[in-house]
PDB file of N, CA, C and O in Angstrom:
ATOM      1  N   MET A   1     103.262  97.806  79.115  1.00  0.00           N
ATOM      2  CA  MET A   1     103.012  97.674  80.551  1.00  0.00           C
ATOM      3  C   MET A   1     103.842  98.699  81.311  1.00  0.00           C
ATOM      4  O   MET A   1     104.985  98.976  80.948  1.00  0.00           O
ATOM      5  N   LEU A   2     103.281  99.243  82.334  1.00  0.00           N
ATOM      6  CA  LEU A   2     103.979 100.221  83.148  1.00  0.00           C
ATOM      7  C   LEU A   2     105.010  99.535  84.030  1.00  0.00           C
ATOM      8  O   LEU A   2     104.741  98.469  84.584  1.00  0.00           O
ATOM      9  N   ASP A   3     106.174 100.128  84.166  1.00  0.00           N
ATOM     10  CA  ASP A   3     107.215  99.567  85.015  1.00  0.00           C
ATOM     11  C   ASP A   3     107.111 100.176  86.407  1.00  0.00           C
ATOM     12  O   ASP A   3     107.544 101.307  86.626  1.00  0.00           O
ATOM     13  N   MET A   4     106.548  99.445  87.327  1.00  0.00           N
ATOM     14  CA  MET A   4     106.375  99.929  88.688  1.00  0.00           C
ATOM     15  C   MET A   4     107.263  99.158  89.657  1.00  0.00           C
ATOM     16  O   MET A   4     106.994  99.147  90.858  1.00  0.00           O
ATOM     17  N   THR A   5     108.311  98.518  89.161  1.00  0.00           N
ATOM     18  CA  THR A   5     109.124  97.666  90.013  1.00  0.00           C
ATOM     19  C   THR A   5     109.825  98.427  91.130  1.00  0.00           C
ATOM     20  O   THR A   5     110.082  97.851  92.187  1.00  0.00           O
ATOM     21  N   THR A   6     110.139  99.693  90.930  1.00  0.00           N
ATOM     22  CA  THR A   6     110.861 100.431  91.963  1.00  0.00           C
ATOM     23  C   THR A   6     110.018 101.525  92.597  1.00  0.00           C
ATOM     24  O   THR A   6     110.519 102.301  93.411  1.00  0.00           O
ATOM     25  N   LYS A   7     108.763 101.592  92.239  1.00  0.00           N
ATOM     26  CA  LYS A   7     107.925 102.679  92.735  1.00  0.00           C
ATOM     27  C   LYS A   7     106.720 102.133  93.489  1.00  0.00           C
ATOM     28  O   LYS A   7     106.040 101.220  93.021  1.00  0.00           O
ATOM     29  N   GLU A   8     106.471 102.693  94.637  1.00  0.00           N
ATOM     30  CA  GLU A   8     105.281 102.345  95.394  1.00  0.00           C
ATOM     31  C   GLU A   8     104.101 103.139  94.865  1.00  0.00           C
ATOM     32  O   GLU A   8     104.243 104.309  94.509  1.00  0.00           O
ATOM     33  N   LEU A   9     102.956 102.517  94.813  1.00  0.00           N
ATOM     34  CA  LEU A   9     101.746 103.175  94.339  1.00  0.00           C
ATOM     35  C   LEU A   9     100.778 103.373  95.486  1.00  0.00           C
ATOM     36  O   LEU A   9     100.758 102.600  96.443  1.00  0.00           O
ATOM     37  N   SER A  10      99.976 104.419  95.375  1.00  0.00           N
ATOM     38  CA  SER A  10      98.921 104.658  96.357  1.00  0.00           C
ATOM     39  C   SER A  10      97.682 105.139  95.619  1.00  0.00           C
ATOM     40  O   SER A  10      97.735 105.459  94.431  1.00  0.00           O
ATOM     41  N   SER A  11      96.573 105.184  96.335  1.00  0.00           N
ATOM     42  CA  SER A  11      95.327 105.664  95.729  1.00  0.00           C
ATOM     43  C   SER A  11      95.007 107.030  96.316  1.00  0.00           C
ATOM     44  O   SER A  11      95.368 107.343  97.451  1.00  0.00           O
ATOM     45  N   ARG A  12      94.321 107.833  95.513  1.00  0.00           N
ATOM     46  CA  ARG A  12      93.972 109.167  95.990  1.00  0.00           C
ATOM     47  C   ARG A  12      92.732 109.648  95.254  1.00  0.00           C
ATOM     48  O   ARG A  12      92.574 109.419  94.055  1.00  0.00           O
ATOM     49  N   HIS A  13      91.858 110.317  95.990  1.00  0.00           N
ATOM     50  CA  HIS A  13      90.635 110.852  95.402  1.00  0.00           C
ATOM     51  C   HIS A  13      90.845 112.312  95.026  1.00  0.00           C
ATOM     52  O   HIS A  13      91.325 113.112  95.829  1.00  0.00           O
ATOM     53  N   VAL A  14      90.477 112.648  93.787  1.00  0.00           N
ATOM     54  CA  VAL A  14      90.563 114.025  93.311  1.00  0.00           C
ATOM     55  C   VAL A  14      89.135 114.566  93.239  1.00  0.00           C
ATOM     56  O   VAL A  14      88.318 114.090  92.451  1.00  0.00           O
ATOM     57  N   LYS A  15      88.849 115.564  94.069  1.00  0.00           N
ATOM     58  CA  LYS A  15      87.514 116.172  94.099  1.00  0.00           C
ATOM     59  C   LYS A  15      87.346 117.135  92.928  1.00  0.00           C
ATOM     60  O   LYS A  15      88.319 117.491  92.262  1.00  0.00           O
ATOM     61  N   ALA A  16      86.120 117.548  92.685  1.00  0.00           N
ATOM     62  CA  ALA A  16      85.770 118.363  91.519  1.00  0.00           C
ATOM     63  C   ALA A  16      86.603 119.645  91.417  1.00  0.00           C
ATOM     64  O   ALA A  16      87.083 119.981  90.334  1.00  0.00           O
ATOM     65  N   GLU A  17      86.778 120.357  92.520  1.00  0.00           N
ATOM     66  CA  GLU A  17      87.522 121.625  92.477  1.00  0.00           C
ATOM     67  C   GLU A  17      88.972 121.402  92.050  1.00  0.00           C
ATOM     68  O   GLU A  17      89.493 122.120  91.197  1.00  0.00           O
ATOM     69  N   GLU A  18      89.610 120.411  92.647  1.00  0.00           N
ATOM     70  CA  GLU A  18      91.005 120.114  92.295  1.00  0.00           C
ATOM     71  C   GLU A  18      91.091 119.573  90.874  1.00  0.00           C
ATOM     72  O   GLU A  18      92.028 119.891  90.141  1.00  0.00           O
ATOM     73  N   ALA A  19      90.109 118.751  90.481  1.00  0.00           N
ATOM     74  CA  ALA A  19      90.090 118.195  89.130  1.00  0.00           C
ATOM     75  C   ALA A  19      90.035 119.312  88.091  1.00  0.00           C
ATOM     76  O   ALA A  19      90.722 119.254  87.071  1.00  0.00           O
ATOM     77  N   LEU A  20      89.227 120.311  88.350  1.00  0.00           N
ATOM     78  CA  LEU A  20      89.117 121.450  87.441  1.00  0.00           C
ATOM     79  C   LEU A  20      90.456 122.179  87.330  1.00  0.00           C
ATOM     80  O   LEU A  20      90.883 122.551  86.237  1.00  0.00           O
ATOM     81  N   ARG A  21      91.103 122.374  88.463  1.00  0.00           N
ATOM     82  CA  ARG A  21      92.404 123.055  88.485  1.00  0.00           C
ATOM     83  C   ARG A  21      93.470 122.259  87.735  1.00  0.00           C
ATOM     84  O   ARG A  21      94.313 122.832  87.045  1.00  0.00           O
ATOM     85  N   LEU A  22      93.423 120.918  87.878  1.00  0.00           N
ATOM     86  CA  LEU A  22      94.431 120.065  87.248  1.00  0.00           C
ATOM     87  C   LEU A  22      94.090 119.712  85.804  1.00  0.00           C
ATOM     88  O   LEU A  22      94.947 119.234  85.060  1.00  0.00           O
ATOM     89  N   GLY A  23      92.847 119.944  85.407  1.00  0.00           N
ATOM     90  CA  GLY A  23      92.431 119.589  84.053  1.00  0.00           C
ATOM     91  C   GLY A  23      92.185 118.112  83.873  1.00  0.00           C
ATOM     92  O   GLY A  23      92.407 117.565  82.792  1.00  0.00           O
ATOM     93  N   VAL A  24      91.720 117.452  84.943  1.00  0.00           N
ATOM     94  CA  VAL A  24      91.395 116.028  84.885  1.00  0.00           C
ATOM     95  C   VAL A  24      89.955 115.819  85.352  1.00  0.00           C
ATOM     96  O   VAL A  24      89.298 116.754  85.810  1.00  0.00           O
ATOM     97  N   VAL A  25      89.484 114.604  85.231  1.00  0.00           N
ATOM     98  CA  VAL A  25      88.141 114.248  85.681  1.00  0.00           C
ATOM     99  C   VAL A  25      88.197 113.875  87.156  1.00  0.00           C
ATOM    100  O   VAL A  25      89.146 113.225  87.593  1.00  0.00           O
ATOM    101  N   SER A  26      87.209 114.272  87.915  1.00  0.00           N
ATOM    102  CA  SER A  26      87.125 113.907  89.329  1.00  0.00           C
ATOM    103  C   SER A  26      86.987 112.393  89.461  1.00  0.00           C
ATOM    104  O   SER A  26      86.299 111.758  88.662  1.00  0.00           O
ATOM    105  N   GLY A  27      87.632 111.822  90.455  1.00  0.00           N
ATOM    106  CA  GLY A  27      87.536 110.382  90.698  1.00  0.00           C
ATOM    107  C   GLY A  27      88.757 109.887  91.441  1.00  0.00           C
ATOM    108  O   GLY A  27      89.577 110.670  91.919  1.00  0.00           O
ATOM    109  N   TRP A  28      88.861 108.582  91.529  1.00  0.00           N
ATOM    110  CA  TRP A  28      89.980 107.924  92.207  1.00  0.00           C
ATOM    111  C   TRP A  28      91.093 107.660  91.204  1.00  0.00           C
ATOM    112  O   TRP A  28      90.844 107.232  90.077  1.00  0.00           O
ATOM    113  N   TYR A  29      92.321 107.921  91.628  1.00  0.00           N
ATOM    114  CA  TYR A  29      93.499 107.713  90.782  1.00  0.00           C
ATOM    115  C   TYR A  29      94.527 106.890  91.541  1.00  0.00           C
ATOM    116  O   TYR A  29      94.580 106.917  92.770  1.00  0.00           O
ATOM    117  N   THR A  30      95.347 106.154  90.790  1.00  0.00           N
ATOM    118  CA  THR A  30      96.528 105.550  91.391  1.00  0.00           C
ATOM    119  C   THR A  30      97.675 106.503  91.089  1.00  0.00           C
ATOM    120  O   THR A  30      97.789 107.022  89.978  1.00  0.00           O
ATOM    121  N   THR A  31      98.516 106.728  92.081  1.00  0.00           N
ATOM    122  CA  THR A  31      99.619 107.668  91.926  1.00  0.00           C
ATOM    123  C   THR A  31     100.924 107.069  92.421  1.00  0.00           C
ATOM    124  O   THR A  31     100.946 106.179  93.272  1.00  0.00           O
ATOM    125  N   LYS A  32     102.019 107.589  91.859  1.00  0.00           N
ATOM    126  CA  LYS A  32     103.341 107.270  92.391  1.00  0.00           C
ATOM    127  C   LYS A  32     103.481 108.048  93.694  1.00  0.00           C
ATOM    128  O   LYS A  32     102.681 108.941  93.972  1.00  0.00           O
ATOM    129  N   MET A  33     104.480 107.717  94.485  1.00  0.00           N
ATOM    130  CA  MET A  33     104.700 108.421  95.738  1.00  0.00           C
ATOM    131  C   MET A  33     105.019 109.899  95.481  1.00  0.00           C
ATOM    132  O   MET A  33     104.834 110.734  96.367  1.00  0.00           O
ATOM    133  N   SER A  34     105.492 110.223  94.285  1.00  0.00           N
ATOM    134  CA  SER A  34     105.788 111.617  93.932  1.00  0.00           C
ATOM    135  C   SER A  34     104.517 112.417  93.666  1.00  0.00           C
ATOM    136  O   SER A  34     104.557 113.645  93.589  1.00  0.00           O
ATOM    137  N   GLY A  35     103.369 111.710  93.522  1.00  0.00           N
ATOM    138  CA  GLY A  35     102.110 112.380  93.237  1.00  0.00           C
ATOM    139  C   GLY A  35     101.696 112.303  91.781  1.00  0.00           C
ATOM    140  O   GLY A  35     100.597 112.731  91.427  1.00  0.00           O
ATOM    141  N   THR A  36     102.558 111.764  90.931  1.00  0.00           N
ATOM    142  CA  THR A  36     102.248 111.632  89.511  1.00  0.00           C
ATOM    143  C   THR A  36     101.138 110.610  89.307  1.00  0.00           C
ATOM    144  O   THR A  36     101.203 109.500  89.836  1.00  0.00           O
ATOM    145  N   PHE A  37     100.117 110.988  88.534  1.00  0.00           N
ATOM    146  CA  PHE A  37      99.036 110.056  88.239  1.00  0.00           C
ATOM    147  C   PHE A  37      99.550 108.910  87.370  1.00  0.00           C
ATOM    148  O   PHE A  37     100.304 109.129  86.422  1.00  0.00           O
ATOM    149  N   VAL A  38      99.136 107.692  87.701  1.00  0.00           N
ATOM    150  CA  VAL A  38      99.521 106.511  86.928  1.00  0.00           C
ATOM    151  C   VAL A  38      98.315 106.000  86.159  1.00  0.00           C
ATOM    152  O   VAL A  38      98.402 105.792  84.949  1.00  0.00           O
ATOM    153  N   THR A  39      97.189 105.794  86.840  1.00  0.00           N
ATOM    154  CA  THR A  39      95.967 105.358  86.171  1.00  0.00           C
ATOM    155  C   THR A  39      94.771 106.088  86.759  1.00  0.00           C
ATOM    156  O   THR A  39      94.845 106.648  87.853  1.00  0.00           O
ATOM    157  N   GLY A  40      93.678 106.075  86.026  1.00  0.00           N
ATOM    158  CA  GLY A  40      92.450 106.678  86.515  1.00  0.00           C
ATOM    159  C   GLY A  40      91.852 107.583  85.469  1.00  0.00           C
ATOM    160  O   GLY A  40      92.448 107.793  84.412  1.00  0.00           O
ATOM    161  N   PRO A  41      90.698 108.113  85.743  1.00  0.00           N
ATOM    162  CA  PRO A  41      89.994 107.998  87.011  1.00  0.00           C
ATOM    163  C   PRO A  41      89.277 106.664  87.146  1.00  0.00           C
ATOM    164  O   PRO A  41      88.852 106.065  86.159  1.00  0.00           O
ATOM    165  N   HIS A  42      89.155 106.222  88.365  1.00  0.00           N
ATOM    166  CA  HIS A  42      88.401 105.017  88.703  1.00  0.00           C
ATOM    167  C   HIS A  42      87.151 105.454  89.455  1.00  0.00           C
ATOM    168  O   HIS A  42      87.179 106.428  90.208  1.00  0.00           O
ATOM    169  N   ALA A  43      86.072 104.741  89.252  1.00  0.00           N
ATOM    170  CA  ALA A  43      84.787 105.111  89.859  1.00  0.00           C
ATOM    171  C   ALA A  43      84.794 104.970  91.384  1.00  0.00           C
ATOM    172  O   ALA A  43      84.125 105.731  92.083  1.00  0.00           O
ATOM    173  N   THR A  44      85.548 104.002  91.892  1.00  0.00           N
ATOM    174  CA  THR A  44      85.551 103.759  93.334  1.00  0.00           C
ATOM    175  C   THR A  44      86.973 103.553  93.856  1.00  0.00           C
ATOM    176  O   THR A  44      87.902 103.277  93.097  1.00  0.00           O
ATOM    177  N   HIS A  45      87.109 103.695  95.153  1.00  0.00           N
ATOM    178  CA  HIS A  45      88.395 103.429  95.804  1.00  0.00           C
ATOM    179  C   HIS A  45      88.799 101.971  95.588  1.00  0.00           C
ATOM    180  O   HIS A  45      89.969 101.669  95.355  1.00  0.00           O
ATOM    181  N   ALA A  46      87.821 101.076  95.668  1.00  0.00           N
ATOM    182  CA  ALA A  46      88.098  99.644  95.476  1.00  0.00           C
ATOM    183  C   ALA A  46      88.686  99.371  94.089  1.00  0.00           C
ATOM    184  O   ALA A  46      89.599  98.557  93.949  1.00  0.00           O
ATOM    185  N   GLU A  47      88.164 100.048  93.068  1.00  0.00           N
ATOM    186  CA  GLU A  47      88.692  99.861  91.714  1.00  0.00           C
ATOM    187  C   GLU A  47      90.140 100.350  91.617  1.00  0.00           C
ATOM    188  O   GLU A  47      90.965  99.720  90.956  1.00  0.00           O
ATOM    189  N   ALA A  48      90.444 101.460  92.266  1.00  0.00           N
ATOM    190  CA  ALA A  48      91.812 101.975  92.271  1.00  0.00           C
ATOM    191  C   ALA A  48      92.747 100.994  92.977  1.00  0.00           C
ATOM    192  O   ALA A  48      93.867 100.764  92.522  1.00  0.00           O
ATOM    193  N   LEU A  49      92.290 100.420  94.080  1.00  0.00           N
ATOM    194  CA  LEU A  49      93.110  99.445  94.799  1.00  0.00           C
ATOM    195  C   LEU A  49      93.332  98.183  93.982  1.00  0.00           C
ATOM    196  O   LEU A  49      94.415  97.601  94.026  1.00  0.00           O
ATOM    197  N   LEU A  50      92.318  97.752  93.237  1.00  0.00           N
ATOM    198  CA  LEU A  50      92.477  96.589  92.357  1.00  0.00           C
ATOM    199  C   LEU A  50      93.524  96.861  91.288  1.00  0.00           C
ATOM    200  O   LEU A  50      94.324  95.983  90.965  1.00  0.00           O
ATOM    201  N   LYS A  51      93.525  98.058  90.742  1.00  0.00           N
ATOM    202  CA  LYS A  51      94.504  98.417  89.716  1.00  0.00           C
ATOM    203  C   LYS A  51      95.907  98.417  90.303  1.00  0.00           C
ATOM    204  O   LYS A  51      96.852  97.974  89.652  1.00  0.00           O
ATOM    205  N   ILE A  52      96.049  98.910  91.531  1.00  0.00           N
ATOM    206  CA  ILE A  52      97.358  98.882  92.195  1.00  0.00           C
ATOM    207  C   ILE A  52      97.827  97.440  92.344  1.00  0.00           C
ATOM    208  O   ILE A  52      98.996  97.137  92.104  1.00  0.00           O
ATOM    209  N   ALA A  53      96.926  96.558  92.737  1.00  0.00           N
ATOM    210  CA  ALA A  53      97.284  95.145  92.899  1.00  0.00           C
ATOM    211  C   ALA A  53      97.724  94.540  91.567  1.00  0.00           C
ATOM    212  O   ALA A  53      98.632  93.708  91.535  1.00  0.00           O
ATOM    213  N   GLU A  54      97.094  94.946  90.477  1.00  0.00           N
ATOM    214  CA  GLU A  54      97.478  94.450  89.151  1.00  0.00           C
ATOM    215  C   GLU A  54      98.874  94.938  88.756  1.00  0.00           C
ATOM    216  O   GLU A  54      99.656  94.180  88.182  1.00  0.00           O
ATOM    217  N   LEU A  55      99.184  96.187  89.059  1.00  0.00           N
ATOM    218  CA  LEU A  55     100.447  96.787  88.637  1.00  0.00           C
ATOM    219  C   LEU A  55     101.622  96.445  89.529  1.00  0.00           C
ATOM    220  O   LEU A  55     102.763  96.404  89.069  1.00  0.00           O
ATOM    221  N   ARG A  56     101.356  96.201  90.790  1.00  0.00           N
ATOM    222  CA  ARG A  56     102.432  95.927  91.743  1.00  0.00           C
ATOM    223  C   ARG A  56     102.999  94.536  91.475  1.00  0.00           C
ATOM    224  O   ARG A  56     102.251  93.558  91.453  1.00  0.00           O
ATOM    225  N   PRO A  57     104.291  94.438  91.275  1.00  0.00           N
ATOM    226  CA  PRO A  57     104.872  93.115  91.024  1.00  0.00           C
ATOM    227  C   PRO A  57     104.789  92.234  92.266  1.00  0.00           C
ATOM    228  O   PRO A  57     104.819  92.737  93.389  1.00  0.00           O
ATOM    229  N   PRO A  58     104.685  90.915  92.065  1.00  0.00           N
ATOM    230  CA  PRO A  58     104.635  90.024  93.226  1.00  0.00           C
ATOM    231  C   PRO A  58     105.938  90.087  94.014  1.00  0.00           C
ATOM    232  O   PRO A  58     107.016  90.265  93.448  1.00  0.00           O
ATOM    233  N   VAL A  59     105.818  89.939  95.308  1.00  0.00           N
ATOM    234  CA  VAL A  59     106.993  89.944  96.175  1.00  0.00           C
ATOM    235  C   VAL A  59     107.655  88.572  96.085  1.00  0.00           C
ATOM    236  O   VAL A  59     107.002  87.554  96.312  1.00  0.00           O
ATOM    237  N   PRO A  60     108.953  88.539  95.754  1.00  0.00           N
ATOM    238  CA  PRO A  60     109.623  87.242  95.667  1.00  0.00           C
ATOM    239  C   PRO A  60     109.713  86.596  97.041  1.00  0.00           C
ATOM    240  O   PRO A  60     109.850  87.290  98.049  1.00  0.00           O
ATOM    241  N   PRO A  61     109.637  85.264  97.084  1.00  0.00           N
ATOM    242  CA  PRO A  61     109.720  84.586  98.395  1.00  0.00           C
ATOM    243  C   PRO A  61     111.105  84.816  99.017  1.00  0.00           C
ATOM    244  O   PRO A  61     112.109  84.935  98.314  1.00  0.00           O
ATOM    245  N   ALA A  62     111.127  84.874 100.325  1.00  0.00           N
ATOM    246  CA  ALA A  62     112.387  85.076 101.038  1.00  0.00           C
ATOM    247  C   ALA A  62     113.275  83.857 100.860  1.00  0.00           C
ATOM    248  O   ALA A  62     112.805  82.719 100.857  1.00  0.00           O
ATOM    249  N   ALA A  63     114.557  84.115 100.714  1.00  0.00           N
ATOM    250  CA  ALA A  63     115.518  83.020 100.566  1.00  0.00           C
ATOM    251  C   ALA A  63     115.592  82.240 101.871  1.00  0.00           C
ATOM    252  O   ALA A  63     115.608  82.823 102.955  1.00  0.00           O
ATOM    253  N   LYS A  64     115.638  80.932 101.758  1.00  0.00           N
ATOM    254  CA  LYS A  64     115.740  80.082 102.941  1.00  0.00           C
ATOM    255  C   LYS A  64     117.205  79.989 103.352  1.00  0.00           C
ATOM    256  O   LYS A  64     118.101  79.806 102.527  1.00  0.00           O
ATOM    257  N   ARG A  65     117.408  80.120 104.644  1.00  0.00           N
ATOM    258  CA  ARG A  65     118.780  79.999 105.180  1.00  0.00           C
ATOM    259  C   ARG A  65     119.088  78.548 105.445  1.00  0.00           C
ATOM    260  O   ARG A  65     118.244  77.768 105.886  1.00  0.00           O
ATOM    261  N   LYS A  66     120.327  78.218 105.160  1.00  0.00           N
ATOM    262  CA  LYS A  66     120.782  76.850 105.466  1.00  0.00           C
ATOM    263  C   LYS A  66     121.192  76.793 106.920  1.00  0.00           C
ATOM    264  O   LYS A  66     121.843  77.710 107.421  1.00  0.00           O
ATOM    265  N   SER A  67     120.818  75.725 107.602  1.00  0.00           N
ATOM    266  CA  SER A  67     121.134  75.600 109.019  1.00  0.00           C
ATOM    267  C   SER A  67     122.531  75.140 109.239  1.00  0.00           C
ATOM    268  O   SER A  67     122.958  74.984 110.383  1.00  0.00           O
TER     269      SER A  67
END
């Protein structure tokens, strides 16, 4: 499993021209904030967003303050 606990992920579309330059397939990718590809290509933006939701760890509930 990928460790994404400290890294924010985003989605990005790579068009054919850029894909050729990078040596990847055109499509939607999930990337780290640094631009490094994490997963993909995905056929749609929605699929890339679903993958981000799978990889992103759940946010822990906020601690309750004692009154």
